[in-house]
C-alpha positions in Angstrom: -6.9 -10.3 13.2 -7.2 -7.7 15.6 -4.1 -8.5 17.6 -2.1 -9.3 14.1 -3.0 -5.8 12.9 -2.0 -4.0 16.1 1.1 -6.0 15.6 1.8 -4.8 11.9 1.5 -1.0 13.0 3.6 -1.3 15.7 6.0 -2.3 13.6 5.3 0.2 10.7 5.8 2.9 13.3 8.9 1.2 14.4 10.1 1.5 11.1 9.2 5.1 10.3 11.2 5.7 13.1 14.0 3.6 11.7 13.9 4.8 8.5 14.9 8.6 9.9 17.4 7.8 11.9 20.4 9.1 10.4 22.8 5.8 11.4 20.1 3.8 9.3 20.4 6.4 6.7 23.9 6.3 6.6 23.9 2.3 5.8 22.7 2.0 2.5 21.8 -2.3 3.0 19.8 -1.5 6.2 18.3 1.4 4.7 17.4 -0.5 1.8 16.2 -3.5 3.9 13.9 -1.4 6.3 12.4 0.1 3.1 11.6 -2.9 1.3 9.6 -4.0 4.7 8.6 -0.7 5.1 6.6 -1.0 1.8 5.4 -3.9 2.2 3.3 -3.2 5.5 2.2 0.1 4.1 -0.8 -1.5 2.4 -2.3 -3.7 5.5 -1.6 -0.9 7.5 -3.8 1.4 5.3 -6.8 -1.2 5.1 -6.3 -0.7 9.0 -6.4 2.2 9.2 -10.0 2.1 7.3 -11.3 -0.5 9.2 -10.8 1.0 12.6 -12.5 4.4 10.9 -15.5 1.9 10.0 -15.9 0.3 13.4 -15.7 3.8 15.2 -18.5 4.9 12.8 -20.7 1.6 13.2 -20.4 2.3 17.2 -21.5 6.0 16.7 -24.4 5.1 14.8 -25.2 2.4 17.1 -25.4 4.9 20.1 -27.5 6.9 18.1 -29.8 3.8 17.3 -30.4 3.3 20.9 -31.2 6.8 21.4 -33.9 6.7 18.9 -37.0 4.8 18.8 -38.4 5.0 15.9 -39.5 7.6 13.1 -37.7 8.8 9.7 -34.3 8.9 11.6 -34.4 5.7 13.2 -34.7 4.1 9.5 -32.1 6.0 8.1 -29.6 4.8 10.8 -30.7 1.1 10.7 -29.8 1.5 6.9 -26.8 3.3 7.3 -25.7 0.3 10.2 -26.4 -2.3 8.0 -24.8 -1.0 4.9 -21.1 0.0 7.3 -21.7 -3.9 8.5 -21.8 -4.9 5.0 -18.8 -3.0 3.8 -16.8 -3.7 7.5 -17.5 -7.7 6.2 -15.7 -7.3 2.9 -12.9 -5.2 4.6 -12.3 -7.8 6.6 -11.6 -10.4 3.9 -9.5 -8.2 2.4 -7.7 -8.0 5.5 -7.5 -11.7 5.9 -5.7 -11.7 2.7 -3.6 -9.2 3.3 -2.4 -10.9 6.6 -1.7 -13.9 4.6 2.9 -14.1 5.3 3.8 -12.8 1.9 6.5 -14.5 0.1 10.0 -12.2 0.4 11.1 -13.4 -3.1 8.0 -12.7 -4.9 9.0 -9.3 -6.5 12.5 -11.0 -7.4 13.4 -11.7 -11.2 13.7 -15.7 -12.2 16.4 -17.5 -13.2 14.5 -20.8 -15.2 16.2 -24.1 -16.0 14.6 -26.5 -18.9 16.1 -29.4 -18.8 15.2 -32.8 -21.7 14.2 -35.4 -19.6 12.8 -39.4 -21.1 12.2 -39.3 -24.3 15.2 -38.5 -26.4 14.7 -36.3 -29.3 11.0 -36.0 -28.7 11.7 -34.7 -25.0 14.5 -32.1 -26.8 11.6 -30.5 -28.8 9.0 -30.5 -25.8 11.5 -28.8 -23.8 12.1 -26.2 -26.6 8.4 -25.9 -26.8 8.4 -25.1 -23.3 11.3 -22.2 -23.5 9.0 -20.8 -26.1 5.7 -20.9 -24.0 7.9 -19.0 -20.9 9.3 -16.7 -23.3 5.9 -15.5 -24.9 4.5 -15.2 -21.5 6.9 -13.2 -20.4 6.2 -10.7 -23.6 2.5 -10.6 -22.7 3.6 -9.4 -19.5 6.0 -7.3 -21.0 8.9 -8.9 -19.0 12.8 -9.0 -20.8 14.3 -12.5 -21.3 18.2 -13.2 -21.2 19.5 -16.4 -22.3 22.4 -17.5 -20.0 23.2 -20.6 -21.4 21.3 -23.5 -23.8 22.7 -26.5 -25.4 20.4 -27.2 -28.6 20.4 -30.6 -30.7 20.3 -29.3 -34.0 16.9 -30.1 -35.2 14.7 -27.8 -33.3 15.4 -29.4 -30.0 16.8 -28.0 -26.6 18.9 -30.7 -24.6 18.9 -27.6 -21.8 18.5 -24.2 -21.4 18.9 -21.6 -18.8 17.6 -17.9 -18.9 16.6 -15.0 -16.8 13.2 -13.3 -16.5 13.2 -10.1 -15.7 9.8 -8.3 -14.6 8.3 -6.9 -11.5 6.7 -10.2 -9.3 8.0 -12.6 -12.0 9.0 -15.2 -9.1 5.1 -14.7 -7.8 3.7 -15.8 -11.2 6.0 -18.4 -12.2 7.0 -20.2 -8.9 4.8 -23.1 -9.2 6.2 -23.5 -12.7 9.0 -26.1 -10.8 8.4 -29.8 -11.6 8.4 -32.2 -14.4 6.3 -31.3 -17.4 4.8 -34.6 -19.2 3.9 -34.5 -22.9 1.7 -37.5 -24.8 1.6 -36.8 -28.5 2.5 -38.7 -31.4 5.8 -38.2 -32.7 6.4 -37.1 -36.4 8.7 -40.0 -37.1 6.3 -42.4 -35.4 5.2 -44.3 -38.3 2.7 -46.5 -36.3 0.8 -44.0 -34.9 1.4 -44.7 -31.4 1.2 -42.1 -28.6 4.7 -41.2 -26.8 5.2 -40.1 -23.2 8.2 -37.6 -23.2 9.2 -34.9 -20.2 11.2 -32.2 -19.7 12.3 -30.7 -15.8 11.6 -26.9 -15.2 13.2 -25.4 -12.5 12.0 -21.6 -11.2 14.6 -19.7 -9.1 14.7 -16.3 -7.4 17.3 -14.3 -8.9 19.7 -14.4 -5.7 21.8 -10.7 -5.7 24.6 -9.8 -4.0 23.1 -9.1 -0.6 21.0 -12.5 -0.7 23.9 -14.5 -1.1 27.7 -13.5 -0.4 29.9 -15.7 -1.9 33.5 -15.7 -0.8 36.1 -15.8 -3.5 37.9 -18.5 -1.6 35.5 -20.7 -2.1 35.0 -21.3 -5.4 37.5 -22.4 -8.7 37.0 -21.1 -11.8 37.7 -23.6 -15.0 38.1 -22.1 -18.6 37.3 -24.1 -21.7 36.6 -24.1 -25.4 32.7 -23.8 -26.3 31.2 -26.1 -28.1 28.2 -27.0 -30.2 26.1 -29.7 -31.1 27.0 -32.8 -31.5 30.9 -31.7 -30.3 31.2 -28.8 -32.8 33.5 -26.1 -32.4 31.8 -23.0 -32.4 34.8 -21.1 -30.5 38.3 -21.7 -30.9 39.1 -19.5 -28.0 38.9 -20.5 -24.4 35.6 -18.3 -23.3 33.5 -20.9 -21.8 33.3 -20.9 -17.8 32.9 -23.2 -15.1 32.4 -23.0 -11.9 32.7 -25.0 -8.9 31.5 -23.7 -5.5 33.6 -25.8 -3.5 31.6 -26.0 0.5 28.0 -27.3 -1.7 30.0 -29.1 -5.0 27.5 -26.4 -7.0 28.8 -26.3 -11.1 27.8 -24.1 -13.3 29.1 -23.8 -16.9 28.2 -21.0 -19.4 29.0 -20.9 -22.6 26.4 -18.7 -24.2 29.0 -15.5 -24.8 32.0 -14.9 -27.0 33.2 -13.2 -23.7 34.7 -14.7 -21.1 34.6 -11.7 -18.3 30.6 -11.9 -19.7 30.2 -15.2 -19.3 31.5 -15.3 -15.8 29.3 -13.1 -15.1 26.4 -14.8 -15.6 27.6 -18.0 -14.4 27.7 -15.9 -10.9 24.4 -14.7 -11.2 23.1 -18.2 -11.7 25.1 -19.9 -9.1 24.0 -17.5 -6.3 20.1 -18.2 -7.4 20.8 -21.9 -7.2 22.6 -21.3 -3.6 19.8 -19.1 -2.6 17.3 -22.1 -3.9 19.2 -24.5 -1.8 19.4 -22.8 1.3 15.3 -21.8 0.9 14.9 -25.6 0.2 16.6 -26.3 3.9 14.3 -23.7 5.5 11.5 -25.0 4.0 12.6 -28.8 5.0 12.8 -27.5 8.8 9.2 -26.1 8.5 7.6 -29.5 7.2 4.3 -29.0 8.6 3.9 -25.6 6.4 5.1 -27.0 3.5 2.6 -29.8 3.2 0.0 -26.3 2.8 1.6 -25.1 0.0 0.3 -25.7 -4.0 3.2 -28.9 -4.3 6.9 -29.6 -3.3 8.0 -27.5 -6.2 10.0 -31.3 -6.2 11.8 -32.0 -9.7 10.6 -35.1 -9.3 7.2 -34.1 -9.1 5.0 -34.8 -12.1 3.0 -31.5 -12.1 1.4 -31.2 -15.5 0.5 -32.9 -18.7 0.1 -31.6 -22.2 -2.2 -34.3 -24.2 -1.8 -33.3 -27.9 -4.4 -35.5 -29.0 -6.7 -34.4 -26.8 -5.7 -30.9 -26.9 -5.9 -30.2 -23.3 -3.8 -29.4 -20.6 -3.6 -31.0 -17.4 -2.2 -29.7 -13.9 -2.8 -32.3 -11.6 -2.0 -30.4 -8.1 -5.3 -28.7 -8.4 -7.2 -31.5 -11.1 -7.9 -28.4 -13.4 -8.2 -29.2 -17.1 -8.0 -26.7 -20.0 -8.5 -28.2 -23.8 -6.9 -24.7 -24.9 -3.4 -26.6 -25.6 -2.3 -24.3 -28.4 -3.4 -21.4 -26.2 -1.1 -22.1 -24.0 1.8 -23.3 -25.6 1.3 -19.6 -27.1 1.8 -18.2 -23.4 -1.4 -17.9 -22.3 -0.7 -19.9 -19.1 -2.7 -17.0 -16.9 -5.4 -18.8 -15.7 -3.1 -22.1 -14.7 -0.9 -19.5 -12.6 -4.4 -17.8 -11.3 -6.0 -21.3 -10.4 -2.8 -22.0 -8.3 -2.3 -18.8 -6.7 -5.5 -18.5 -5.4 -5.5 -22.8 -4.3 -2.3 -21.8 -2.3 -4.2 -18.7 -0.5 -6.7 -20.4 0.1 -4.7 -22.9 2.1 -2.7 -20.1 3.7 -5.8 -18.0 4.8 -7.6 -21.6 6.3 -4.3 -21.8 8.2 -4.4 -18.5 9.3 -7.9 -18.8 10.4 -7.3 -21.9 12.4 
């Protein structure tokens, strides 16, 4: 632990020098990159300074204690050393958590994609409920929600919806939501009272900035077409819908939510950058298979991560075996307990790897 703290302190000092270098100051991309890293290390460096001071206090008090054999001053020193060591033990735990590698995307906004899976119209209705759940959670966090693209069924369901949630730490909170969500309930159209199981897929991507993913304009093909509504109904007779294809990866993004072709193109590029960033992240994670196994779930879209059971009013997250009988509250956006459970499990496993 001490070696890691020393390395962080040295890097912090190095960044201080870089941020005062005129060459770096004049290079906006480098200056921002180093500033972000500097800010990310500052809390850990502060803890390291407090720890060093605490260790010095213990050493000084122990040296004084050796000169005393008994008496009131001896008792005071003994109690002081005991308290200082308890503080050191608690501080060491804080430092261990601070040393857990930070996800560089944690403070990013997120692009969320929800798609109805197995279950037809019932799956589309469930997808709409998940969209509302995340929207309500964002409201509670005072985050902004912007719909990028949506395809509705006409009776309250959603075939697919893509939206951006803007807010500090959005990705750190929502990154564990990627996967297959399953609902078990009796549909309104079911006359025999039989419980049906339907699914919806959720993908949470960190929103990529232009500096994160550079897209060569020669690598994309842009197609313009007329927007259409549920069942093929025309909603816009002008050619405003935009489909962008990233040729090297064959990644396709189509946006028709806005009446403006320019706005649809801007939205499509935001989604495309985020998908390309996700693909690069997945590639890096695949190369670090052993580290990936230490994560909470794989985030793979084929993985069933959570079940929403209506008859029993319960929600179960299968990755951490957490069951809450608070279905209504959770669907109204009160998902913090689930997020905290997943985050705690993730950090515990990373901490165990760090200590190992």
